[in-house]
N, C-alpha and C positions, 0 to 999 in steps of 0.2 A: 339378485340372490345375495343374502347376507348370512354371515356366520352367527350362530346363536349367541355368543358372548360379545359381539361387536355392536357399537353404536354407529349408525349409518345415516348420512344426510341424503335426502331425496328431494329434488326440486319438483315444483308443481308441474303437472302436465301442461302442454300448450293448448290454448283455445284459439284456433285459427279462424273461427267464425264470428269474432267479436266486431269486426269492421273498425269503426272509429271509437267504439265503446272501450272503456278501460276497466281493469279490475280494481275495485276499491277495497275489497276485503277477502281474506282467505280463512278457511276453517278446516282443520284436519281432524279426522277421526280414524281410529284403528280398531280392528277386530280384537276381541278378547284374547289375551296372551301376548299381544304386541303392545309396546308402551311408547307413547310420544314423550321423548326425553326433553325436547325443547322445540320452539318454533311453531307451535300449534296454530298460530294466527298469522304466519308469515309465508312468503312464497316457497321457502325451503324448510322442511321439517326434519328433525333428527329422531330416529326411532331406535329402540333397543328391545331386548327380550326376544321371545319366540322360542319354539321348540323345534329341534332338528326334524327335518322331513315333513314339516307342516307349512302350508301356504296360507297367507293372511291377506285380507283385503285392507288396503289403506286408501281412505277416501279423502279427496280434496274438493271442498265446496267453495264456490266463489259467489260474490255479489258484485255486479258491475256498477259503474257510476250512474247508469240509467235504471238501476234496481232490478236488472235481470239476474236470476239465480240459476246456477248449473253446478253439476258435480261430476267428477271422473274418478274411477277406481283404478288403483295401481295394485298389481299382485306382487306381494313380497314373499319370496321363497326362502325359507331358512334352511340352510344346508351346512354340513361340516366342510371346512376348507382345509 
């Protein structure tokens, strides 16, 4: 949950099924109305924006060292604090 005027850091979700494979790249994308302030290609992204009482999808996509691709969605709830 984030406040509408706040900038918030969100770490990438964990991928427990990689085995010995490692993550070689990250790519973040946000639903319209939520802004990626920085870190769009790093393990942790900073987001800003959003409208009070709206939930947004924040997606983290990875590519592993063996070229496997996967993505996970994090729900960001914007609420007054």
